[in-house]
gemmi code that builds the backbone of each chain (N, CA, C; Angstrom):
import gemmi

chains = {
    "A": [
        ("MET", (172.447, 92.906, 40.405), (172.369, 91.843, 40.721), (170.945, 91.333, 40.679)),
        ("THR", (170.168, 92.240, 41.351), (168.768, 92.342, 41.732), (167.666, 92.435, 40.185)),
        ("ALA", (168.321, 93.514, 39.603), (168.019, 93.606, 38.331), (167.787, 92.248, 37.509)),
        ("THR", (168.826, 91.591, 37.473), (168.937, 90.413, 36.651), (167.751, 89.509, 37.235)),
        ("LYS", (167.862, 89.322, 38.534), (166.565, 88.483, 39.022), (165.772, 88.884, 38.818)),
        ("GLU", (165.141, 89.940, 39.116), (163.814, 90.513, 38.308), (163.339, 90.287, 37.075)),
        ("LYS", (164.600, 90.352, 36.009), (164.028, 89.994, 34.776), (164.119, 88.595, 34.415)),
        ("ARG", (164.891, 87.944, 35.504), (164.397, 86.361, 35.294), (163.221, 86.278, 35.701)),
        ("GLN", (162.527, 86.793, 36.567), (161.442, 86.413, 37.348), (160.203, 86.746, 36.578)),
        ("GLY", (160.447, 87.980, 35.954), (159.739, 88.502, 34.789), (159.269, 87.522, 33.610)),
        ("ALA", (160.499, 87.075, 32.859), (160.594, 86.132, 31.980), (159.647, 84.938, 32.472)),
        ("GLY", (159.989, 84.553, 33.327), (159.445, 83.365, 34.107), (157.530, 83.474, 34.357)),
        ("ILE", (157.194, 84.742, 34.790), (155.955, 85.023, 34.817), (155.266, 85.035, 33.372)),
        ("LEU", (156.109, 85.796, 32.451), (155.594, 85.239, 30.967), (155.400, 84.271, 30.326)),
        ("ARG", (156.356, 83.325, 30.749), (156.435, 81.902, 30.333), (155.161, 81.062, 30.531)),
        ("ALA", (155.080, 81.087, 32.032), (153.566, 80.857, 32.612), (152.509, 81.135, 32.012)),
        ("TYR", (152.312, 82.698, 31.492), (151.183, 83.158, 31.013), (151.139, 82.450, 29.688)),
        ("ALA", (151.954, 82.110, 28.483), (152.141, 81.764, 27.649), (151.705, 80.303, 27.498)),
        ("VAL", (152.291, 79.415, 28.417), (151.769, 78.206, 28.455), (150.427, 78.085, 29.052)),
        ("LEU", (149.563, 78.968, 29.675), (148.899, 78.864, 30.347), (147.224, 79.145, 29.072)),
        ("ALA", (147.845, 80.408, 28.167), (147.014, 80.495, 27.164), (147.047, 79.585, 26.152)),
        ("LEU", (148.370, 78.687, 26.342), (148.386, 77.540, 25.058), (147.497, 76.404, 25.732)),
        ("PHE", (147.460, 76.243, 27.092), (146.533, 75.396, 27.446), (145.201, 75.607, 27.238)),
        ("ILE", (144.881, 76.521, 27.844), (142.998, 77.020, 27.579), (142.823, 76.830, 26.003)),
        ("ALA", (143.810, 77.303, 25.122), (143.585, 77.265, 23.654), (143.556, 75.639, 23.295)),
        ("LEU", (144.233, 74.940, 23.445), (144.269, 73.691, 23.270), (142.907, 72.669, 23.896)),
        ("LYS", (142.765, 73.162, 24.708), (141.532, 72.430, 25.505), (140.459, 72.981, 24.815)),
        ("ALA", (139.862, 74.238, 24.535), (139.149, 74.554, 24.129), (138.841, 73.910, 22.329)),
        ("VAL", (140.056, 73.862, 21.970), (140.111, 73.446, 20.808), (139.626, 71.806, 20.493)),
        ("GLY", (140.295, 71.476, 21.422), (140.306, 69.657, 21.614), (138.314, 69.274, 22.036)),
        ("ASN", (138.183, 70.118, 22.929), (136.667, 69.816, 23.395), (135.484, 70.086, 22.270)),
        ("LEU", (136.046, 71.266, 21.534), (135.152, 71.835, 20.211), (135.285, 70.575, 19.231)),
        ("SER", (136.391, 70.406, 18.609), (136.484, 69.528, 17.858), (135.986, 67.682, 17.874)),
        ("LEU", (136.089, 67.300, 19.266), (135.866, 66.119, 19.675), (134.408, 66.119, 19.743)),
        ("ALA", (133.482, 67.170, 20.120), (132.137, 67.271, 19.977), (131.670, 67.429, 18.625)),
        ("TRP", (132.104, 68.194, 17.737), (131.755, 68.356, 16.575), (131.887, 66.815, 15.757)),
        ("GLY", (132.905, 66.057, 15.711), (133.471, 64.318, 15.435), (132.299, 63.648, 15.952)),
        ("MET", (132.263, 63.671, 17.262), (131.168, 62.977, 17.916), (129.892, 63.087, 17.363)),
        ("LYS", (129.215, 64.091, 17.133), (127.646, 64.810, 16.999), (127.497, 64.170, 15.674)),
        ("HIS", (128.554, 64.391, 14.725), (128.721, 63.814, 13.228), (128.873, 62.453, 12.905)),
        ("PHE", (129.423, 61.798, 14.111), (129.852, 60.413, 14.105), (128.327, 59.783, 13.792)),
        ("PRO", (128.090, 58.785, 12.907), (126.643, 58.260, 12.588), (126.229, 56.874, 13.514)),
        ("GLN", (127.185, 56.455, 14.432), (126.992, 55.024, 15.232), (126.669, 55.574, 16.358)),
        ("VAL", (125.733, 55.581, 17.083), (125.730, 55.898, 18.690), (126.539, 55.172, 19.464)),
        ("MET", (126.954, 55.651, 20.462), (128.136, 54.760, 21.514), (127.065, 54.024, 22.411)),
        ("SER", (127.845, 52.714, 22.725), (126.900, 52.255, 23.639), (128.103, 51.298, 24.681)),
        ("ALA", (128.021, 50.564, 25.152), (128.781, 49.399, 26.415), (129.948, 48.989, 25.415)),
        ("ASN", (129.784, 48.683, 24.224), (130.717, 47.921, 23.191), (131.640, 48.869, 22.647)),
        ("PRO", (132.923, 48.600, 23.192), (134.016, 49.280, 22.810), (134.408, 49.931, 21.364)),
        ("LEU", (134.258, 48.872, 20.643), (134.218, 48.966, 18.886), (133.672, 50.522, 18.392)),
        ("PRO", (132.612, 50.997, 18.338), (132.490, 52.350, 18.019), (133.182, 53.244, 18.370)),
        ("TYR", (133.710, 53.120, 19.607), (134.651, 54.621, 20.175), (135.969, 54.017, 19.472)),
        ("LEU", (136.637, 53.213, 19.064), (137.733, 53.120, 18.496), (137.622, 53.537, 17.087)),
        ("ARG", (136.330, 53.074, 16.354), (136.121, 53.244, 14.957), (136.004, 55.240, 15.136)),
        ("ALA", (135.168, 55.759, 16.224), (135.003, 57.224, 16.282), (136.529, 57.741, 16.338)),
        ("MET", (137.471, 57.190, 17.031), (138.498, 57.708, 17.035), (139.449, 57.777, 15.753)),
        ("LEU", (138.757, 57.034, 14.491), (139.505, 57.170, 13.245), (138.885, 58.461, 12.672)),
        ("ASP", (137.781, 59.217, 13.243), (137.257, 60.304, 12.773), (138.407, 61.279, 12.435)),
        ("PRO", (138.603, 62.579, 11.342), (139.396, 63.335, 11.889), (139.098, 64.346, 12.767)),
        ("PHE", (137.969, 64.745, 13.047), (137.650, 65.609, 13.740), (137.868, 65.125, 15.541)),
        ("VAL", (137.487, 63.811, 15.604), (137.733, 62.973, 16.806), (139.350, 62.975, 17.365)),
        ("ALA", (140.182, 62.454, 15.818), (141.094, 62.330, 16.196), (142.092, 63.828, 16.868)),
        ("LEU", (141.893, 64.861, 15.893), (142.380, 65.904, 16.202), (141.885, 66.533, 17.722)),
        ("GLY", (140.665, 66.200, 17.723), (140.082, 66.534, 19.400), (141.211, 65.744, 20.179)),
        ("ILE", (141.119, 64.429, 20.380), (141.939, 63.487, 21.019), (143.669, 64.045, 21.149)),
        ("VAL", (144.266, 64.372, 20.176), (145.374, 64.938, 20.066), (145.850, 66.270, 20.974)),
        ("ALA", (144.585, 66.996, 20.639), (144.810, 68.377, 21.178), (144.368, 68.529, 22.791)),
        ("LEU", (143.535, 67.187, 23.135), (143.030, 67.290, 24.685), (144.185, 66.676, 25.266)),
        ("ILE", (145.156, 65.659, 24.492), (146.388, 65.008, 25.186), (147.593, 66.486, 25.110)),
        ("LEU", (147.392, 66.771, 24.431), (148.779, 67.878, 24.312), (148.238, 69.212, 25.140)),
        ("ALA", (147.119, 69.369, 25.777), (146.656, 69.858, 26.984), (146.945, 69.414, 28.266)),
        ("LEU", (146.827, 68.244, 28.224), (147.176, 67.023, 29.468), (148.648, 67.700, 29.738)),
        ("LEU", (149.556, 67.452, 29.043), (150.801, 67.862, 28.677), (150.991, 69.411, 29.319)),
        ("THR", (150.660, 70.432, 28.776), (150.908, 71.424, 28.761), (150.284, 71.778, 30.323)),
        ("ARG", (149.273, 71.256, 30.665), (149.043, 71.507, 32.237), (150.012, 71.223, 33.248)),
        ("MET", (150.527, 69.938, 33.090), (151.758, 69.294, 33.941), (152.835, 70.265, 33.578)),
        ("ALA", (153.355, 71.063, 32.475), (154.078, 72.005, 32.296), (154.052, 73.004, 33.015)),
        ("LEU", (152.570, 73.386, 33.154), (152.560, 74.726, 33.716), (152.608, 74.364, 35.207)),
        ("PHE", (151.960, 73.579, 35.594), (152.221, 73.309, 37.088), (153.617, 73.268, 37.593)),
        ("SER", (154.575, 73.034, 36.858), (155.912, 73.270, 37.486), (156.337, 74.860, 37.224)),
        ("LEU", (155.504, 75.436, 36.717), (155.798, 76.867, 36.060), (154.861, 78.148, 37.268)),
        ("ALA", (154.061, 77.534, 37.683), (153.029, 78.333, 38.650), (152.214, 77.664, 40.010)),
        ("ASP", (151.980, 78.247, 40.684), (151.257, 77.656, 41.787), (149.779, 77.225, 41.236)),
        ("LEU", (149.768, 75.651, 41.789), (148.237, 75.147, 41.886), (147.298, 75.922, 42.032)),
        ("SER", (147.340, 76.742, 43.216), (146.314, 77.824, 43.404), (145.961, 79.044, 42.723)),
        ("PHE", (146.798, 79.400, 41.613), (146.657, 80.063, 40.329), (146.236, 79.260, 39.164)),
        ("VAL", (146.586, 78.206, 38.865), (146.343, 77.328, 37.794), (145.061, 76.803, 37.849)),
        ("LEU", (144.204, 76.455, 38.609), (143.267, 75.696, 38.924), (142.220, 76.648, 38.532)),
        ("PRO", (142.121, 77.935, 39.482), (141.213, 78.816, 39.431), (141.204, 79.615, 37.903)),
        ("VAL", (142.436, 79.738, 37.471), (142.326, 80.433, 35.921), (141.821, 79.322, 35.058)),
        ("THR", (142.362, 78.040, 35.122), (141.960, 77.141, 34.308), (140.509, 77.018, 34.114)),
        ("ALA", (139.663, 77.003, 35.396), (138.437, 76.776, 35.490), (137.576, 77.907, 34.698)),
        ("VAL", (138.190, 79.013, 34.075), (137.249, 79.820, 33.097), (136.795, 78.588, 31.421)),
        ("GLY", (137.938, 77.694, 31.187), (137.493, 76.714, 30.151), (136.065, 76.797, 30.222)),
        ("TYR", (135.589, 76.192, 31.511), (134.091, 75.917, 31.392), (133.134, 76.962, 30.909)),
        ("ILE", (133.620, 78.460, 31.012), (132.703, 79.212, 29.923), (132.852, 79.533, 28.516)),
        ("ILE", (134.124, 79.046, 28.322), (134.446, 79.308, 27.114), (133.914, 77.691, 26.340)),
        ("ALA", (134.044, 76.663, 26.550), (133.173, 75.715, 26.384), (131.619, 76.097, 25.997)),
        ("ALA", (131.165, 77.018, 26.984), (129.644, 77.254, 26.769), (129.504, 78.248, 25.687)),
        ("PHE", (130.544, 78.952, 25.512), (130.646, 80.078, 24.263), (131.008, 79.202, 23.227)),
        ("LEU", (131.921, 78.345, 23.003), (132.165, 77.465, 21.910), (130.782, 76.730, 21.161)),
        ("GLY", (130.175, 76.044, 22.409), (128.856, 75.757, 21.959), (127.904, 76.199, 21.360)),
        ("LYS", (127.615, 77.396, 21.877), (126.592, 78.236, 21.548), (127.076, 78.824, 19.947)),
        ("ILE", (128.305, 79.291, 20.009), (128.611, 79.608, 18.712), (128.763, 78.809, 17.645)),
        ("PHE", (129.718, 77.682, 17.754), (129.671, 76.840, 16.504), (128.754, 75.583, 16.758)),
        ("LEU", (128.353, 75.238, 17.743), (127.452, 73.859, 17.837), (125.968, 74.317, 18.080)),
        ("HIS", (125.777, 75.742, 17.837), (124.230, 76.341, 17.885), (123.915, 76.142, 18.897)),
        ("GLU", (123.926, 75.522, 19.868), (123.601, 75.088, 20.910), (122.686, 76.618, 21.863)),
        ("THR", (121.542, 76.016, 22.497), (120.899, 76.847, 23.091), (121.390, 76.858, 24.527)),
        ("VAL", (121.691, 77.924, 25.078), (122.504, 78.376, 26.651), (121.705, 79.082, 27.162)),
        ("THR", (120.852, 78.279, 27.890), (119.636, 79.108, 28.625), (120.352, 80.005, 29.880)),
        ("ALA", (119.942, 81.386, 30.554), (120.140, 82.150, 31.505), (120.690, 80.943, 32.621)),
        ("GLN", (119.580, 79.997, 32.836), (120.159, 78.762, 33.857), (121.248, 78.203, 33.851)),
        ("ARG", (121.705, 77.891, 32.525), (122.833, 77.217, 32.454), (123.737, 78.020, 32.244)),
        ("TRP", (123.982, 79.477, 31.865), (124.990, 80.255, 31.944), (125.307, 80.382, 33.925)),
        ("THR", (124.249, 80.625, 34.327), (124.261, 80.614, 35.902), (125.236, 79.720, 36.578)),
        ("GLY", (124.530, 78.653, 36.091), (124.958, 77.030, 36.926), (126.849, 76.966, 36.292)),
        ("THR", (127.335, 77.319, 35.145), (128.524, 77.547, 34.926), (129.474, 78.355, 35.441)),
        ("ILE", (128.435, 79.653, 35.837), (129.398, 80.430, 36.639), (129.338, 80.160, 37.877)),
        ("LEU", (128.800, 79.610, 38.223), (128.810, 79.008, 39.900), (129.860, 78.188, 39.667)),
        ("ILE", (129.624, 77.559, 38.861), (130.799, 75.986, 38.772), (132.216, 76.607, 38.731)),
        ("VAL", (132.463, 77.998, 38.091), (133.740, 78.201, 37.795), (134.141, 78.959, 39.525)),
        ("VAL", (133.058, 79.603, 39.980), (133.298, 80.286, 41.231), (134.097, 79.176, 42.051)),
        ("GLY", (132.828, 78.095, 42.180), (133.319, 77.058, 42.929), (134.848, 76.396, 42.856)),
        ("ALA", (134.910, 75.830, 41.369), (136.159, 75.175, 41.093), (137.646, 76.308, 41.517)),
        ("ALA", (137.196, 77.585, 41.452), (138.171, 78.343, 41.741), (138.311, 78.401, 43.195)),
        ("LEU", (137.246, 78.560, 43.771), (137.799, 78.445, 45.567), (138.217, 76.706, 46.219)),
        ("VAL", (137.888, 75.521, 45.350), (138.080, 74.547, 45.871), (139.934, 74.474, 45.112)),
        ("GLY", (140.267, 74.973, 44.063), (141.405, 74.888, 43.667), (142.480, 75.961, 44.418)),
        ("SER", (141.952, 77.070, 45.164), (142.835, 78.065, 45.905), (143.025, 77.333, 47.284)),
        ("GLY", (142.252, 76.646, 47.664), (142.470, 76.189, 49.144), (143.107, 74.781, 49.224)),
        ("SER", (143.613, 74.048, 47.827), (143.626, 72.589, 47.933), (145.634, 72.470, 47.813)),
        ("HIS", (146.123, 73.665, 47.541), (147.758, 73.344, 47.346), (148.271, 73.008, 48.563)),
        ("LYS", (149.249, 72.167, 48.532), (150.091, 71.640, 49.019), (151.268, 72.488, 50.150)),
        ("THR", (151.953, 72.986, 48.854), (153.243, 73.948, 49.303), (153.149, 75.027, 48.587)),
        ("GLU", (153.847, 75.966, 49.008), (153.807, 77.310, 47.858), (155.133, 76.851, 46.928)),
        ("ILE", (155.036, 77.058, 45.779), (155.970, 77.190, 44.877), (156.417, 78.226, 44.067)),
        ("GLU", (157.323, 78.863, 44.182), (157.391, 80.211, 43.420), (157.858, 80.138, 41.995)),
        ("ILE", (157.265, 80.986, 41.124), (157.506, 80.916, 39.804), (158.902, 81.194, 39.993)),
        ("GLU", (159.782, 80.534, 38.936), (161.056, 80.647, 38.558), (161.485, 81.662, 38.016)),
    ],
    "B": [
        ("MET", (119.547, 58.899, 30.517), (120.929, 58.364, 29.921), (121.833, 59.253, 30.377)),
        ("LYS", (121.821, 60.844, 30.197), (122.720, 61.747, 30.309), (123.448, 61.771, 31.687)),
        ("TRP", (122.821, 61.738, 33.000), (123.142, 61.771, 33.983), (123.853, 60.352, 34.407)),
        ("ILE", (123.510, 59.352, 33.738), (124.340, 57.684, 33.965), (125.744, 58.377, 33.248)),
        ("LEU", (126.002, 58.982, 32.250), (127.099, 59.235, 31.525), (128.230, 60.061, 32.298)),
        ("VAL", (127.081, 60.929, 32.743), (127.874, 62.021, 33.474), (128.436, 61.378, 35.062)),
        ("GLY", (127.270, 60.599, 35.605), (127.840, 59.809, 36.713), (129.161, 58.846, 36.460)),
        ("LEU", (129.279, 58.023, 35.519), (130.203, 57.274, 35.084), (131.694, 58.057, 34.707)),
        ("MET", (131.473, 58.916, 34.144), (132.605, 60.262, 34.054), (132.792, 60.631, 35.451)),
        ("VAL", (132.230, 60.868, 35.928), (132.639, 61.509, 37.429), (133.397, 60.466, 38.164)),
        ("VAL", (132.745, 59.140, 38.518), (133.056, 58.203, 39.303), (134.579, 57.767, 38.735)),
        ("ALA", (134.665, 58.025, 37.477), (135.901, 57.358, 37.064), (137.041, 58.438, 37.065)),
        ("THR", (136.680, 59.492, 36.887), (137.861, 60.611, 37.352), (137.906, 60.763, 38.419)),
        ("VAL", (137.212, 60.378, 39.557), (137.655, 60.767, 41.175), (138.356, 59.317, 41.655)),
        ("ALA", (138.076, 58.351, 40.996), (138.879, 57.091, 41.110), (140.279, 57.155, 40.651)),
        ("SER", (140.300, 57.900, 39.394), (141.506, 57.874, 39.023), (142.488, 58.770, 39.731)),
        ("ASP", (141.781, 60.049, 39.809), (142.529, 61.149, 40.739), (142.993, 60.876, 41.847)),
        ("LEU", (141.953, 60.119, 42.334), (142.183, 58.990, 44.184), (143.485, 58.577, 44.082)),
        ("LEU", (143.557, 57.267, 43.051), (144.603, 56.356, 42.792), (145.732, 57.368, 42.476)),
        ("GLN", (145.907, 58.092, 41.748), (147.120, 58.799, 41.215), (147.433, 59.328, 42.541)),
        ("SER", (146.806, 60.531, 42.982), (147.442, 61.065, 44.298), (147.821, 60.143, 45.420)),
        ("TYR", (147.167, 58.960, 45.712), (147.648, 57.916, 46.576), (148.995, 57.270, 46.340)),
        ("GLU", (149.021, 56.767, 45.123), (149.986, 56.220, 44.786), (151.482, 57.055, 44.422)),
        ("MET", (150.955, 58.533, 43.860), (152.162, 59.246, 43.202), (152.723, 60.372, 44.591)),
        ("LYS", (152.072, 59.935, 45.732), (152.239, 60.642, 47.438), (153.747, 59.423, 47.450)),
        ("ARG", (153.278, 58.047, 47.673), (154.076, 57.067, 47.631), (155.492, 57.004, 46.780)),
        ("ALA", (155.299, 57.170, 45.814), (156.516, 57.398, 44.649), (157.317, 58.370, 44.833)),
        ("GLY", (157.054, 59.352, 45.372), (157.771, 60.469, 45.841), (157.959, 61.816, 44.462)),
        ("GLU", (158.412, 62.701, 44.483), (158.356, 63.726, 43.481), (158.741, 63.716, 42.086)),
        ("HIS", (158.390, 64.111, 41.106), (158.691, 63.964, 39.635), (158.699, 65.241, 39.000)),
        ("SER", (159.669, 65.392, 38.101), (159.878, 66.647, 37.447), (159.366, 66.135, 35.931)),
        ("VAL", (158.691, 67.583, 35.476), (157.811, 67.266, 34.149), (158.886, 67.821, 32.973)),
        ("GLY", (159.975, 67.620, 32.809), (161.428, 67.656, 32.024), (161.164, 65.995, 31.305)),
        ("ALA", (161.769, 66.202, 29.973), (161.666, 64.730, 29.141), (162.186, 63.747, 30.336)),
        ("ARG", (163.339, 63.710, 30.616), (163.958, 62.660, 31.861), (162.659, 62.461, 32.985)),
        ("GLY", (162.118, 63.344, 33.432), (161.182, 63.195, 34.357), (160.112, 62.625, 33.927)),
        ("LEU", (159.779, 62.984, 32.626), (158.473, 62.176, 32.041), (158.858, 60.809, 31.836)),
        ("LEU", (160.117, 60.462, 31.247), (160.246, 59.309, 31.373), (160.392, 58.316, 32.477)),
        ("ARG", (160.404, 59.009, 33.724), (160.523, 58.259, 35.100), (159.414, 58.123, 35.346)),
        ("LEU", (158.549, 58.923, 34.850), (156.816, 59.002, 35.306), (156.269, 57.822, 34.651)),
        ("LEU", (156.847, 57.713, 33.456), (156.072, 56.411, 32.615), (156.542, 54.862, 33.143)),
        ("GLY", (158.182, 55.280, 33.659), (158.409, 53.968, 34.514), (157.631, 53.649, 35.464)),
        ("THR", (157.829, 54.721, 36.535), (156.739, 54.523, 37.772), (155.397, 54.011, 37.382)),
        ("ILE", (154.440, 54.221, 36.319), (153.223, 54.061, 35.933), (153.385, 52.537, 35.695)),
        ("ALA", (154.245, 52.200, 34.896), (154.315, 50.717, 34.575), (154.414, 49.589, 35.525)),
        ("ARG", (155.035, 50.089, 36.609), (155.402, 49.576, 38.028), (154.481, 49.632, 39.039)),
        ("ARG", (153.571, 50.532, 39.190), (153.051, 50.540, 40.286), (151.376, 50.089, 39.773)),
        ("ARG", (150.658, 48.898, 40.238), (149.247, 48.774, 39.266), (148.324, 49.942, 39.898)),
        ("TYR", (148.237, 50.376, 41.058), (147.336, 51.376, 41.401), (147.088, 52.631, 40.197)),
        ("LEU", (148.584, 52.886, 39.831), (148.571, 53.719, 38.460), (148.263, 53.371, 37.384)),
        ("ILE", (148.075, 52.063, 37.131), (147.868, 51.447, 35.578), (146.056, 51.348, 35.945)),
        ("LEU", (145.653, 51.261, 37.460), (144.509, 51.426, 37.361), (143.741, 52.746, 37.326)),
        ("ALA", (144.587, 53.728, 37.861), (144.468, 54.970, 37.558), (144.378, 55.178, 35.882)),
        ("VAL", (145.074, 54.881, 35.267), (144.953, 55.020, 33.835), (143.958, 54.591, 32.958)),
        ("ALA", (143.481, 53.204, 33.360), (142.161, 52.819, 33.217), (141.065, 53.498, 33.515)),
        ("CYS", (140.778, 53.920, 34.443), (139.615, 54.557, 34.925), (139.625, 56.220, 33.972)),
        ("MET", (141.175, 56.632, 33.868), (140.781, 57.824, 32.913), (140.354, 57.569, 31.659)),
        ("ALA", (141.089, 56.307, 31.196), (140.030, 55.870, 30.006), (138.887, 55.829, 29.981)),
        ("VAL", (138.298, 55.266, 31.185), (137.076, 55.044, 31.084), (136.015, 56.398, 31.278)),
        ("SER", (136.588, 57.567, 31.927), (136.019, 58.549, 32.033), (136.260, 59.588, 30.505)),
        ("PHE", (137.367, 58.973, 29.720), (136.940, 59.566, 28.566), (136.166, 59.186, 27.599)),
        ("PHE", (136.015, 57.847, 27.419), (134.948, 57.500, 26.476), (133.703, 57.733, 27.329)),
        ("SER", (133.408, 57.792, 28.271), (132.167, 58.310, 28.845), (131.973, 59.990, 28.483)),
        ("PHE", (133.037, 60.848, 28.272), (132.910, 62.087, 27.802), (132.653, 61.958, 26.433)),
        ("MET", (133.194, 61.117, 25.539), (132.853, 60.962, 24.127), (131.144, 60.584, 23.948)),
        ("ALA", (130.922, 59.579, 24.726), (129.805, 59.478, 24.499), (128.806, 60.907, 24.837)),
        ("LEU", (128.720, 60.961, 25.911), (128.073, 62.352, 26.456), (128.139, 63.698, 25.416)),
        ("VAL", (129.337, 63.743, 24.925), (129.228, 64.728, 24.057), (128.708, 64.745, 22.579)),
        ("GLN", (128.201, 63.027, 22.431), (127.728, 63.214, 21.180), (125.974, 63.296, 21.541)),
        ("VAL", (125.903, 62.798, 22.782), (124.060, 63.304, 22.719), (123.872, 64.366, 23.413)),
        ("GLU", (124.692, 65.052, 24.229), (124.553, 66.412, 24.933), (125.174, 67.295, 24.527)),
        ("PRO", (124.718, 69.048, 24.831), (125.436, 69.948, 24.415), (126.839, 69.865, 25.148)),
        ("LEU", (127.619, 70.435, 24.320), (128.919, 70.827, 25.084), (128.961, 71.909, 26.106)),
        ("SER", (128.278, 72.854, 26.032), (127.925, 73.739, 27.198), (126.994, 72.845, 28.130)),
        ("PHE", (126.649, 71.241, 27.965), (126.260, 71.025, 29.353), (127.470, 69.902, 29.847)),
        ("ALA", (128.038, 69.255, 28.797), (129.040, 68.060, 29.162), (130.182, 68.575, 30.042)),
        ("VAL", (130.714, 69.901, 29.380), (131.895, 70.143, 29.929), (131.749, 70.637, 31.390)),
        ("PRO", (130.951, 71.622, 31.656), (130.754, 71.979, 32.868), (130.210, 71.123, 33.890)),
        ("ALA", (129.526, 69.974, 33.676), (129.159, 68.847, 34.358), (130.389, 67.898, 34.658)),
        ("SER", (131.608, 68.015, 34.247), (132.430, 67.134, 34.496), (133.164, 67.988, 35.523)),
        ("ALA", (132.532, 69.013, 36.110), (133.217, 69.471, 37.194), (132.549, 69.004, 38.511)),
        ("ALA", (131.264, 68.141, 38.227), (130.924, 67.382, 39.759), (132.353, 66.642, 40.185)),
        ("SER", (132.949, 66.211, 39.779), (134.206, 65.481, 40.653), (134.564, 66.133, 41.544)),
        ("PHE", (134.759, 67.750, 41.215), (135.587, 68.523, 42.549), (134.658, 68.338, 43.888)),
        ("ILE", (132.946, 67.928, 43.557), (132.468, 67.737, 44.700), (133.138, 66.302, 45.864)),
        ("PHE", (133.153, 65.223, 44.659), (133.538, 64.047, 45.431), (134.713, 64.022, 45.796)),
        ("GLU", (135.719, 64.637, 45.002), (137.224, 64.376, 45.274), (137.623, 65.263, 46.737)),
        ("THR", (136.605, 66.306, 46.642), (136.799, 67.061, 48.161), (136.293, 66.153, 49.258)),
        ("LEU", (135.300, 65.366, 49.167), (134.580, 64.675, 49.916), (135.997, 63.403, 50.214)),
        ("LEU", (136.090, 62.700, 49.017), (137.005, 61.623, 49.643), (138.452, 62.186, 50.005)),
        ("ALA", (139.094, 63.178, 49.379), (140.043, 63.677, 49.920), (140.203, 63.927, 51.544)),
        ("LYS", (139.106, 63.920, 52.111), (139.199, 64.116, 53.619), (138.617, 62.995, 54.246)),
        ("LEU", (137.998, 61.875, 53.524), (137.396, 60.501, 53.823), (138.637, 59.620, 53.826)),
        ("VAL", (139.280, 59.672, 52.452), (140.258, 58.536, 52.239), (141.655, 58.859, 52.585)),
        ("LEU", (141.896, 60.165, 51.784), (143.363, 60.364, 52.004), (143.737, 61.198, 53.079)),
        ("HIS", (142.378, 61.614, 53.937), (142.968, 62.303, 55.389), (143.574, 63.557, 54.953)),
        ("GLU", (142.991, 64.187, 54.252), (143.753, 65.746, 53.929), (142.922, 66.870, 54.489)),
        ("HIS", (143.522, 67.855, 54.689), (143.211, 68.894, 55.436), (141.937, 69.296, 54.485)),
        ("VAL", (140.845, 69.832, 54.669), (139.681, 70.425, 53.901), (139.404, 71.338, 54.287)),
        ("GLY", (139.590, 72.841, 54.142), (139.235, 74.060, 54.762), (137.845, 74.657, 54.408)),
        ("VAL", (137.729, 75.657, 55.072), (136.159, 76.205, 55.046), (136.247, 76.327, 53.500)),
        ("ARG", (137.374, 77.277, 53.002), (137.119, 77.745, 51.610), (137.055, 76.543, 50.406)),
        ("ARG", (138.003, 75.806, 50.564), (137.348, 74.598, 49.655), (136.360, 73.851, 50.012)),
        ("ALA", (135.749, 73.275, 51.261), (134.275, 72.955, 51.313), (133.165, 73.990, 50.741)),
        ("ALA", (133.144, 75.060, 51.031), (132.296, 75.956, 50.396), (132.763, 76.063, 48.522)),
        ("GLY", (133.616, 75.816, 48.232), (133.660, 75.960, 46.778), (133.019, 74.641, 46.166)),
        ("ALA", (133.104, 73.362, 47.070), (132.535, 72.188, 46.441), (131.020, 72.329, 46.132)),
        ("LEU", (130.555, 73.000, 47.383), (129.149, 73.118, 47.625), (128.709, 73.876, 46.609)),
        ("ILE", (129.428, 75.191, 46.477), (128.950, 75.904, 45.073), (129.154, 75.546, 43.777)),
        ("VAL", (130.192, 74.322, 43.544), (129.945, 73.653, 42.526), (128.661, 72.851, 42.466)),
        ("LEU", (128.589, 72.365, 43.658), (127.280, 71.422, 43.551), (125.704, 72.287, 42.998)),
        ("CYS", (125.741, 73.334, 43.539), (124.514, 74.499, 43.409), (124.669, 74.518, 41.578)),
        ("GLY", (126.064, 74.765, 40.992), (126.121, 74.996, 39.696), (125.738, 73.693, 38.883)),
        ("VAL", (126.037, 72.488, 39.095), (125.459, 71.253, 38.486), (124.045, 71.186, 38.464)),
        ("VAL", (123.725, 71.446, 39.553), (122.215, 71.358, 39.850), (121.690, 72.271, 38.846)),
        ("LEU", (121.920, 73.328, 38.996), (120.954, 74.524, 37.930), (121.359, 74.165, 36.625)),
        ("LEU", (122.711, 73.589, 35.990), (122.709, 73.112, 34.477), (121.766, 71.562, 34.397)),
        ("GLY", (121.813, 71.104, 35.318), (120.455, 69.938, 34.991), (119.233, 70.433, 34.394)),
        ("GLU", (118.848, 70.956, 35.329), (117.466, 71.544, 35.421), (116.953, 72.224, 34.044)),
    ],
}
model = gemmi.Model(1)
for chain_id, residues in chains.items():
    chain = gemmi.Chain(chain_id)
    for i, (resn, *xyz) in enumerate(residues, 1):
        res = gemmi.Residue()
        res.name, res.seqid = resn, gemmi.SeqId(i, " ")
        for name, pos in zip(("N", "CA", "C"), xyz):
            atom = gemmi.Atom()
            atom.name, atom.element = name, gemmi.Element(name[0])
            atom.pos, atom.b_iso = gemmi.Position(*pos), 0.0
            res.add_atom(atom)
        chain.add_residue(res)
    model.add_chain(chain)
structure = gemmi.Structure()
structure.add_model(model)
structure.setup_entities()
């Protein structure tokens, strides 16, 4: 009986990590694709909504939007599998991943000061997240 | 220009999160299964604050689109975390939530990080 319960709990934790990995990957791909598409879009954005709608037809922007919507849904699913105090600090790593992707694929200059700022944001976000949950929810 | 876009994105995100939090607490718990999501969509359609929250989310997303067009991704994504600072402050002042020392310290550290990003 206890072994079965432990086995189910282990599978639940594994599922939570799989959904977490999927969320981080979707968010990273979404942000990168959106940034790539927007940087290559010829029209500069303004208060006029039309260029935004036109930009959404760009394949990279569209892929970015779809990936970010899927990331949002995955995050909701993740909240049903794990505590907020676990989800928020771990997903904050996404800020560092975004900086890496910008540096590698978009050839951005990331200064030491920007790395420091990003790391501080991750630490701060982790602290805010770990102290903001309402109730303890056990992983299935 | 970049700080105007960051400001717009953060204000819209904070407004959307506060409206969602306020209205979802009144609406009761929702599951995230297929049936739960359908019920959630029904709740959104019935509650005007939630419709406003979705509109704010759209403004936040369009600001992010404009921001990544002109600014590096390595700036735009971490800068969006500035919403943590205002959400923590407004959670205390508007929603009357308990904000502990750890959460307040986290928001201050995020503020330091955003200041470093911008310089």
